[in-house]
C-alpha positions in Angstrom: 86.3 73.4 77.2 83.8 76.5 75.1 82.1 76.7 78.7 85.7 77.4 80.5 86.9 79.8 78.0 83.3 82.0 78.7 83.7 81.5 82.2 87.2 82.5 82.3 86.5 85.4 79.7 83.7 87.0 82.1 86.1 86.7 85.3 88.6 88.5 83.2 86.0 91.2 81.8 84.7 91.7 85.9 88.1 92.0 87.0 89.0 94.5 84.6 86.0 96.7 83.4 85.0 99.4 85.6 81.7 98.9 87.5 78.4 101.0 87.5 78.8 104.3 89.5 81.8 106.1 90.5 84.3 103.6 89.7 84.1 104.7 86.2 85.1 108.4 87.3 89.0 109.3 86.7 89.7 112.6 88.1 93.0 115.1 87.9 93.6 117.2 90.4 96.9 119.6 89.3 98.5 120.0 92.9 99.0 117.7 95.7 96.8 119.8 98.4 93.8 119.2 95.6 94.4 115.9 95.2 94.6 114.7 98.5 91.4 116.8 99.1 89.2 114.7 96.2 91.0 111.3 97.6 89.4 112.2 100.9 85.6 112.8 99.2 85.6 110.0 97.0 87.5 107.5 98.8 88.3 104.5 96.8 85.2 105.0 94.6 87.2 106.6 91.6 90.7 106.8 90.0 92.6 109.8 91.3 95.7 111.3 89.3 98.4 114.4 90.4 99.1 116.0 87.4 101.9 118.3 88.7 104.3 115.1 89.7 106.4 115.2 92.9 109.6 117.4 93.2 107.8 119.7 90.6 107.5 123.1 91.2 104.4 124.4 90.9 105.3 127.9 89.9 107.7 126.2 87.5 105.1 124.0 85.8 104.5 124.2 81.7 102.4 121.3 81.4 104.0 118.6 78.2 101.7 117.1 75.7 101.6 114.0 78.1 100.0 115.7 80.7 97.7 117.6 78.4 96.5 114.1 77.2 96.1 113.1 81.0 93.9 115.9 81.8 91.8 115.2 78.6 90.8 111.6 79.4 90.0 112.7 82.3 85.9 113.3 83.6 87.1 116.1 85.7 89.8 118.6 86.5 90.5 119.9 89.7 92.7 122.9 89.7 93.4 126.7 91.5 91.3 128.6 88.9 93.1 130.9 86.4 94.3 133.5 88.8 96.4 130.9 90.7 97.5 128.5 88.2 97.4 130.9 84.8 99.7 128.3 82.7 95.9 126.0 82.5 94.4 129.3 80.2 95.5 127.9 77.0 94.3 124.5 77.8 91.9 125.1 80.0 89.9 126.8 77.0 89.6 124.2 74.9 88.0 121.9 77.4 85.1 124.0 76.7 82.7 121.5 74.7 84.4 118.1 75.8 85.7 116.5 78.7 86.9 117.0 81.3 84.7 119.2 83.6 86.6 122.0 85.2 86.2 122.5 88.7 88.0 125.6 89.7 88.4 125.3 93.4 89.0 129.0 94.3 85.6 130.6 93.5 84.1 132.8 96.3 87.7 132.9 98.0 89.4 136.1 98.5 92.7 136.0 97.0 95.8 137.5 98.3 98.5 139.3 95.9 101.9 141.1 96.6 101.9 142.8 94.0 100.1 143.9 90.5 99.1 141.1 89.3 101.1 138.9 91.4 98.2 136.2 93.2 99.4 133.9 95.9 98.5 130.4 95.0 98.5 129.3 98.3 95.0 128.9 99.4 95.3 125.7 101.4 97.5 127.2 103.8 94.1 128.9 105.1 92.5 126.4 106.8 89.0 127.7 106.7 89.5 128.3 102.9 90.2 124.7 102.8 86.5 124.0 104.0 85.3 126.1 101.3 87.9 124.5 98.8 86.5 120.9 99.7 82.8 122.2 99.6 83.9 123.4 96.4 85.1 120.0 95.0 82.0 118.3 96.6 79.3 120.3 94.7 80.6 120.0 91.4 81.1 116.3 91.8 77.8 116.2 93.1 76.1 118.2 90.0 77.5 115.9 87.5 77.1 112.8 89.3 73.6 112.8 91.3 73.7 108.9 92.0 76.4 109.3 94.3 76.0 113.1 95.6 75.0 112.2 99.6 78.6 110.2 99.1 80.4 112.8 98.3 78.7 115.3 100.8 79.0 112.7 103.7 82.5 112.4 102.8 83.7 115.8 102.4 81.5 116.8 105.9 83.6 114.1 107.2 87.0 115.6 106.3 85.9 119.3 107.3 85.2 118.3 110.6 89.2 117.2 110.7 90.1 120.3 109.1 88.0 122.4 111.9 89.7 120.5 114.5 93.0 121.2 113.1 92.4 125.4 112.5 91.3 125.2 116.2 94.2 123.5 117.5 96.4 126.1 114.9 94.4 129.3 116.5 94.8 128.1 120.2 98.4 127.3 119.7 99.2 130.3 118.0 97.8 132.7 119.6 100.1 131.2 123.0 103.5 132.7 121.5 105.9 134.9 122.7 107.2 135.2 119.3 104.3 136.8 116.6 106.7 137.1 113.5 107.8 133.9 110.8 110.6 134.8 109.9 110.9 132.3 106.7 114.4 131.7 104.2 112.0 130.3 101.4 109.7 131.4 98.7 106.4 133.9 100.0 103.8 131.1 101.0 103.0 131.6 104.5 100.9 134.5 103.9 97.2 133.3 104.0 98.3 131.3 107.1 100.3 133.9 108.8 97.0 136.3 108.3 94.6 133.9 109.5 96.2 133.4 112.6 97.4 137.1 113.6 100.6 136.7 112.6 103.9 138.8 110.7 105.0 136.9 107.8 108.9 137.3 106.3 110.1 135.8 104.0 113.3 135.7 101.6 112.4 135.0 97.9 109.2 136.7 97.2 106.6 134.9 94.8 108.3 135.7 91.5 110.0 132.0 91.7 112.5 134.0 89.0 113.6 136.5 91.8 116.4 136.0 94.4 116.2 137.8 97.4 117.8 141.2 97.7 120.5 142.0 100.6 117.9 144.7 101.7 115.1 141.6 101.9 118.2 139.8 104.2 118.7 142.7 106.1 115.7 142.9 107.0 114.9 138.7 108.1 118.6 139.4 110.2 117.1 142.5 112.1 113.5 141.4 112.5 115.2 137.7 114.0 117.4 139.9 116.4 114.8 141.9 117.3 112.2 139.1 118.4 114.9 137.4 119.8 113.8 134.5 118.0 116.2 130.9 118.2 114.8 129.4 115.1 115.1 130.3 111.5 112.3 128.7 109.5 113.0 126.9 105.8 112.1 125.1 103.1 113.1 121.9 102.0 112.5 122.6 97.9 114.1 125.6 98.2 118.1 126.6 98.5 119.1 127.0 102.2 121.5 129.0 101.5 120.1 132.0 102.8 118.7 130.3 106.3 122.2 128.6 106.6 124.0 131.8 106.7 121.7 133.5 109.0 121.6 130.3 111.4 125.2 130.4 111.3 125.6 133.9 111.4 123.4 134.3 114.9 123.7 130.9 116.2 119.7 130.0 115.5 118.3 126.4 114.7 116.3 125.6 111.4 112.9 124.0 111.5 111.2 123.1 108.3 107.8 124.5 106.8 106.2 122.6 104.1 104.3 124.9 101.9 102.3 121.7 100.5 103.3 123.2 96.4 106.0 120.4 96.2 106.0 117.0 96.9 108.6 114.6 97.3 108.3 110.8 95.7 108.6 109.5 99.0 106.2 111.3 100.7 103.7 110.7 98.0 104.6 106.9 97.8 104.5 106.6 101.8 100.9 108.1 101.9 101.7 111.3 103.3 98.5 113.3 103.6 97.6 117.2 103.5 96.4 116.9 107.7 99.7 115.6 108.5 101.9 118.2 106.6 100.2 121.1 107.9 100.3 119.0 111.9 104.2 119.1 111.0 103.9 122.6 110.2 102.3 123.1 113.6 105.0 121.5 115.4 107.7 123.4 114.0 105.5 127.0 114.1 105.1 126.0 118.2 108.7 125.4 118.9 110.2 128.5 116.6 107.9 130.9 117.7 107.9 129.7 121.5 104.3 128.6 121.9 103.1 127.4 125.4 102.7 124.2 125.5 
């Protein structure tokens, strides 16, 4: 009987307890794009958690005690840096002498601003930046876990090849567009993307999330749509569609969705949506709305 209990105990222990290597690693990423990049790098060999939960706007996020506890228990905390996610400043300061290991993925990137101290956080919408972000994640993981460094680098390189291929598709498709201005009835999210592919960009809402579109901004959007002859206006799923609906109705336009990646729905997360799929869907919307050659 003792032998039976001993065998049962060993089976349970081997099932529950973490194994040697990166299976012990627990990684918390602030936003969905960083979370998805990490998953591609570590595969199934680490526990990866998303801090900013589905449906939560990254501009509105204020960490609760439970969020801080989640960060504290992690081996790595991966985020966009203090300029992009200033809510983390007071928390990260307390991690100086204890886990988690902090990874600022924006290191070395040329961040864009739309005003004094207003940094555009949507760095993942520049696919060249995504390659640099993946490098930052890989090298930080490899530094702390040298045993699995080559594993991380190999997966990171494979993911970057996919990102580079998608970047080329964006370049080729958007270079052929009849319309060169994205008129977006959402928050200012696609500045990096527009700059990357030599497009103009007009958004209804500024980066300051509390601000509302001004009559002057709405008039500018209307005039731009009329001037370009656009047949569509772009909208954002998690932002009020009031402006998009008004302009679409007045100018008899269709509406096309763009996903900035800063917010993800619970349904999308549970269905396994990926960053690359999200960007492929954005490209389809842009190609249609900007009248790009097929």
